N, C-alpha and C positions, 0 to 999 in steps of 0.2 A: 504494500499497500503506499502510496505516497506519503512524504512528512512535508510539512509545508510552514514557513514561517506565518504567524498570524501578524507580527507587530508591525507590519508594513502597513505605511497611514496614506490614504490619496491626500489631495490639497483640502478636500473637503471634511478630513479627519475622520472619515468613515473608514474601518479596520477595513482591509481587504488581503486576499490571499496571496502569501507572498508566493515568490519563485520557489518550485521543486527543488528541495534538497537531498533526497535519499529514501529510502524503501524499508520496511520489513516486514516479516512476513504476520498473518495474522495471530499466529497460535505467540509470535513475539510480543504482540500488542498485551496479551492476556497474562504470560508467565514471565515474561522478561525485560521488554520495553514499556511498560504499561504508563500509566499517568503518574507523572510525578519521576520518571526513571531519568538516568543523565544517559545519552545515547551521544558517539563519537560520531561525526559525519565527516570524513576525510581529513582534513588538520582543524574542524570545528566540533565544539562541543555544542549540546543543546539540552533543554530537557523536556520531557513528552509534557506537552497540553492537557489543560483539564478538559472535561467530558464538551464542556461549552466549546470549545475549539476544534471538536471532531465533525466533521461533514459525511453524512453518510448516502445523500444522493436518493435512489430509488433501491436501496439495498433493503430486504426481505427481513423483518423481525426474526428470532429465534424465540418457539413456546417454550417453556420447561413447568407446566403448570405447581410443581411439587416445590421447585426450586425459588419460582416467582413469589410463592405463598412465604416460605420462610424469609425469605430477603425484603420481603415488601416492595417487588417493582411490578410493574403491570406487562413488563418483556424485556428478552434480550435483545443486545444488537452486535451484529458481527462486525469486528474493526473493518473500515472501508478497504475495499481491495483494488481498483484500476488507479491506475499510476499516472494515469495520462488524464483525467479528469479533476477538474476544480472543485466540482462538488463532491466529489469523494476524495477527504484527506485527513489527517492526522494534524492538527497544529503542535509546532516545537517553539520554545523561547531559547534564544540565547542565552546559556549559562555555563561555566561562572561567567561574568561579567569583566572580571581582572584579568588581563593578557599580558604577555608579557614579549619582548623583541629579544630574539636570541643575539642580535647584532650590536644595536646600542643599550641592551639591558635595561633597558626603561621597562620601570610595572605599573600599569595602571589599566582604568575601565579602557574597556573596546571601544568606546566613542572617542574619547581624547586622545585616540591615537589617527582618531580622520578615516578611520577604516568603514568601508561598507559591507552590504553583504555580497556583492558581486565582486569587493576588492577587500579582501582578508589581508591587507598589509599594513605594515608600519609607512613612515614618510620616509624611512630609509630604504623602503622597498622589500624588507625581508618579510615570510609568512607569520604572523604572529600566533602564539602560542596559548592556549587557553591555562588560565591555573590549573599547576596537577592535586592542590588542594582545595576542600570545603571545610564547611562545617556544620554539623546537621545534630539535631534533638531526638532522644526516642519520642516523643509524638511528633516526629515525621516534618519538621520545618527545617530548612535547607538554609544556608545564605553563603555569601563569597567568604573565605578566610580574611580575617581582619589583621592584614601587614602591619598597617600604620601602627595598631593597638598591641600586635605583638611586638614590632621593634621598638616601640616608646616606651611599653610597658607602663601605660596611664599617668608618663611622670610627666607631660609638659601638655599647655596646650596646644590644639591644632592653629595656630596662627602663624601667618605666613608662606611661603612657598615649603611645601615640603615635597619636595620629587624622588620617588620612590625606584631604586633599582634592584633587579635581582639576577644572581651570575653564580656559576658552581666551580668552584675553585680546582676541582678535580684531585682534591687532596683523598677521597674515598667515596666510598658510593652510598656513604650514610647522609643523615641529613644535614651533620655537621658540615659537610661542604656545601651545602646550597646556601648563602650569604644577601640578607635583604640588605641593602643602604637605604638613608634618607641623604639629601641634599643640606640637612644640618648636623648631619655629623655621626650620629647614631649607626651602629652597625651590628649587626644580630643574626646569628643562623639560626635555621629552623629546628635543630637538635633538642628534643623534649615536645617538642608542639602536638605528638598524638598522646602524650599522658592522658592518664581520665579527667584529672584536673586542672590540667595546664593553664585552661582558659580561662577556668573558674578561679583560678588563685589569683590572676588580673584583672577581675572584675566585670569579664566579659560574660554577660550574659543573653540568653536566646531572645532575640526578637522577635521569633514567632512567623519568620519571612516563610513564602509559599510562592515562589517562584514560578513554579506551574500553572498557576488561579492566575499570575499578575502583579503588576508593582503593588498595587493597591489593595493587596488580599493578607493583607499578614494579620495574626491572631495575637490579640493581648493577653496580657498575663500567664504567660508559659513559665512556671518555674523549674524548667530541667536544664540540666548539667551540657552544655555541648561540647561536640569532641570534632574534634580533628580526623578527615576521613582522605583518603586518594579518593579522587574523581571515580575511577575506576573499581571501588573497592566493592566488593560483594555487600558488605554493611550497609552501603548507602542506601538499598533498595530491595525490601523483603515484600512480593505479591502476597496478599493477603485473600487468597481463591476458595472458592463455594462450589462445588461439585455437586452433580445427581445424576443417575442413572435412571433413564425413561422404563417404568416399569409399569404394568399391566395394571389398573386399565388407559392408563394414560399414553402408553406407550400404540396402542391398537389405532387401526387407520381411522377408524370412525372416530376418535375421539379427537386424533389429530385433525381431521375435518372442522369437527366443531369449534378447536380450539382456534384456528384460523378465522372463523368466520363468526364468532361469538359473540358479537356485534348485533348481529342481524338475528340472531336465536333465543337472545337471552332473556328479551324484554317478552317475548312468545310465547316461550315453553309453560306460563303460567296459565295461560287461557283456558278457556272451556274448551275453544277450537282450537289447539296451538296444533294440530296435525292440517289441517287444513290452512292456517295462516301460514307456516315452515314452509308447506308446498308447495306454492306460489313463488318463493322467494328464488331469486337469479341461482345462486350457489345449488340450492338443490334440485334445481332440475339439470343440473350436467353433473351430477354427483351420482356414483352407484348407490347410496342411502337413500332409506324410505325417509320421510317425515317420520312414522313411529320411531325408527333407529335413532333420528336426530332427537329426537324429545326425547325420549328416554335416555339417551348418553347426556345431556343437556340438565336433567334433572340426575343424575346420578351425581355429575361434576359438583353441582351445590353441595349435596350431601357430605362427597367426599371432602370438598375444601369446606363445609360449616364444621365437618367434625374433628378438625386438625386443630388441634393445640400448639402454639408455636413455643419454641423451646427457647430457653435462655441462656444465648450462645456463650453469656459470660460464664457460666459454670460449668460448659463441656470444655472438659479438658484436651482429648481427642476425637477426632469426627469421627476414629472405628466405636467409640462406645457411645456416639449419640443415636439417640430414637429415630431420627430422620434418616441415618443411616440404615438403620438396623431394620427400616420400615424392607429394604430390597432382597433381605435374607429369603423369606420367605417366595418369592417368585424365581429363584436364584434354586433355592433348595430342592424345591418340589417339579420347579419346569411350568414351560406351559400346557395347555392341550390341546391348542390349534392356532394358527396363523395365517398370515396372509401376506402377501407381496408389500403389503404397505405398512406392516408393522415394524417398528422398531426392537422389536427384543423377541427373543425366541431362545428358550434353554428348553434341553431335553435331556433323555438319560442318556446313556451310551450301547448302544448297540449289540454290546457282548456283556449286558450288566447280569442277565440271567447264565449267562454261561462261564464267566469269568468272575475270581472273588478279589475284591480289593485288597489292596495291601492294609495291613493289620496296622488299626488308628486311624483310617479314614472311613467315614460313615458313608458318605456320599460322594460320586464324583457327577458332574454334571456340562454337558456341551455347551457353553453360550455360544449358540453360531450368528448372532445379530443381536448387538448392543448398540444404544447411542447415549453416549455421555456429553453432560452439558457443562463447561468449565465458565464461571465468573471470575471479574474479578470486581471484587467486593470493595478493599481499600488498599493500602500498604502503610508500610512501616519501616523506620530506620533505625541503624546502629543494633536495634536486638530484634529478633523474630519475634511475630505474634506469640504470647505466651497464655497459659489457661488463667493465672492471676491476674495480667491486664485487661484481659476482655475485651472490649470494645473501646477503652479508656483511649488508647495510644493508636487509633485507626484513623492516617489521614485522608482527608475528602478529597472524592477525587473532580468535584466539582465547583464552584462558587454558590448556585444552587443547587438544591437537592433535586436530582431527577426520579424520574419513574420508570426509569431503565437502567440496565448497567453494560457495560461490555463482555461479550462473553465466545466462545468458539463452539460447537459441537464436533464430536467425534464421532465416526461411527466405526466400528470392529466388531472383534469375536474376543472369545476369551474361556477360559476353564475355571469353574467354580468347585470348592475341594469344600465338606465339613467334616471337620473332626470328629471323634468317638468320645461322645460324653462320660459315658461309665468309665474309659480308661482313662481319660483325661484327671475324674473325679477323683482315683488312685492315684495317679502320679503326681497331678499337684500338691498332694498330700505330704510327700516325703520331705524330709527335713533338708536334702542337701538341694533340690528343685526352690525351696522357700529360701533358702540362706543366700541361693543367686538371684532369685528374683528379686528376693530384699534388698539387698546390694543395691539394685539398679533401681529400683523405687523409692529409697534413700536420698540416691545420688541427685535424683530428679527431683526430687522435692526442696534437696539443698538449692540446687539451681533455681527454682523458681523462687526460692524464698529472696536469695541474694540479688536475683534479677531485681525483684521488685523494690527490695532495700535500696539498690542502688538509686531508684524511682522515686523513694521516699513515698510509696505509696502503703496505706494502712492496712492493717492485716495481713502484712505479708508471712507474719510467723503461723499463718492458719495454712497456708499452702498444701494440698495435699494430693500427691500422685496418684493418679488410677491404674499404674503399671501394676503388672501381675506376670506368675509365670506364665499364663494361657496368652494374653496377649503376647510378650516373647517369642512361645511358642510358633504360634501362629506367624508372627513376624518375620522370624529367621527361616521358619518353611518359607514362606513365599519368596523371598530373596533367594531360596537355595535352587528353586524350581526355576524361576526365572535365570538362573545363572546357566541352569541345566537346559532348559529349553532353549535359549540362543543359541547352543551349541547343535543343539538335534533339528529343530524346527528350521534353523537359518535365519531368526529373526536375531537384528543387532538388540541387544540387553537395552537400550537408550527407546528402542520402540515397544518395552513390556511394560507394564504398572501395574504394582499391587492396589488392593484395595481391603481392606480389612473389616470384619464384623466379630467383635466382642460382645459379650454379656454373661450376665452370670449360668445362663444354662442353654447358651447357641455360641459356637464359636467357628467361624467359617474364613474361607480367604479367595477373593479373584484376584488372578492374575489375567490381565487383559491387555489387546493391542492400545497404545497412546498414543498414537499419531494418525495424522489424516490423509499418508499419501499410501502407495500401494501398499507398504507393508501393514496396513490393518487389515485386509479383510482376505487374505490368500488360502485362509483355510488350513493352515500348517500347524495353529496353534489348537484348534478344535481337535484335534487329532491327540493330540497330545493327552485330552480328555477320556480314553476310551479307557478299560478297567487292566487290560494288558500294554496298553501303553504306557500308563503310569505306575503300572508297579514294576515295569521295565527303567522309567526316567526316574523314580522315586529314590528305588535302589542303586542306579548309577548316580545319584546327586550326592544319595548320603554317605557312597562310597569316595567320592570325591572330595566332601568335605571335611572326611574323619581324618583327612593329611592335608595340612596347608604346608606352603614351602617357608612360612615365616615361625612355625611349631620348632622347640616347644613351646618360645616365649608367647605366642599368640593365644595357643591354648591355656597355657598357666598366668595368663595377664589378670593380674587381680582390679584392673582399670585399660580402658580403653576408648579411644573417639571422645567426640566433642562432649566437655563437661564429665567425663568417665563414666559416660553413659551404656558402654559395652563392654563386655567382658570377653569371650572368645571371640572374636570377628576384628575382620582387617580386611583391605581390600585384595588380598590376594585367596580369600576364600568365600566371605560370602555379603562383602558389601557392594553396591551397585553405583548404575549414576545417579545422580542424586534427583534427576525428573524423574526414575521409578520408583521410588520410597518416600512414602508419604511422612517420614518424619527425619529426613535427612539423614539416613545413614546411623539413626540410635536407636534403642533399645535392642541390640543383637546380641543372641550368645550360643553358638553353636553347639555348646557342651550340653544345650537343654533338650538338642534332637539326638546326636550321637554318644551324649555321655563324658565323663571325665577319668583321665586315668587316678586310678586310687580308690576310686568310691564306684558303687554299683547301685543302679536303678536312676542316673541321673536324667539320664536319655531317654525322650518321649519314645524313639523308634531304634531305642539301644537293642543290640543283638541281629536287628533285621538287614 
């Protein structure tokens, strides 16, 4: 899709669309370069503008009623795709504003160089370089690095000329070699600028700047500590995505038809002559559905929608435990009795279900031949990813004014769903070594949650509780193990497969499905792994593969591994995946809970297989 600068203005001061600057894929606009993210385009840097700057033209909206109800929006809109159309584009704004010249060493705002969007040059003819450093706070605010304040340490008033320069003395590859100087005589390197309280100690506080929404969109009263970040740091933008699978009845072709034309049907369905009134409508005359079917679908939709109770997202620690997610479990587990070509969901038993036994510990294997996932961008955070303690408090806004829609993409693909044997799990999770290993991960997660909340000064940090238990770690590590194995057997890149976990006190399941919208999404190779015979073979090979890691014995004997020490026996040589494939950023993993650990018996759920 085209990226354009919305800051260009005509002589009448009306905002007009600037020149096309570059392009990104639709999926990137939701997952990687969404609203508020910084994007480098050739030798320039921009921040993706708010939803107010997005132009969709005649793009058709995406409907997913369950997710719409959860997020409180009317519809979803796919990011605009056509790169050559002015009415379909995503607006960007130049950021950071501070630039430097590699030749004359001047350091000042972009406009003071006399540069223009078509000529990104200093007066000396050298191309300008955007500042490598920015500052941000956990509430999502973003601003230029305060070079003047850093250099002068708040020790003198900003009077007289203060012309800044920046040079790299080449003495080392550290920040010590980056030196900022002022015409008043002050000189200081950037060493120490990344310390957590470096800016706070100078009296530099958050100004609430939101450059993605415009220069006048600052929020007042932010009390968070600002931190220095590199412009391309992964901590500069964390997407807050909400996803949903289309499940019956929402996924069948009749309900999809009703959803598309709901404005026609909703007001007529309650009339005494509803079928007659609806039968005269233009969409119905050209559809394969009868007025009676349509009326029944509209009324069913109302009952389902009115019966839904909104979940408090502030207390949902992980999506795998959410009631919204668990609503998908039964359709996956029990399957669909019938489906037609227009349906978005089809889950069936393996054709060899009656003749071949499942591996010990697996209660059911289902071939999900068709599925549709809608992935929406709800908000974003900076510095730290969203967590259970913060809830919605730190979510940065996507627009200046509240919208009744959100950007989203839909992915059509396939998958394999497995549910685990609850009888065997009940016995296994009661064992002392299982509780000990899972308990260590849970305690560290709670420590990480509390530490993060305390840094932000949030009340109630001491009450943070983690839901992580042995059954979650088991399902999560098993999903990783199978993705790695199936990427070899079925020819899928591991990054094109994704996990979806379902965890409650009485049910435990996992879905491995295609997570890309390209040709790897529906080749049929993944579904073939869901036969009883195929699963038995691949599970055996997968367990054997992780029984030895090239990093063993340190990997298996590790007392702590991964981010915030939230893993035990897990590393990139055995069970970790590309980050796009994992729901929890490669945390809460322990292969010992699958295959056992040296010196102890009964730790592994599949031990001895």
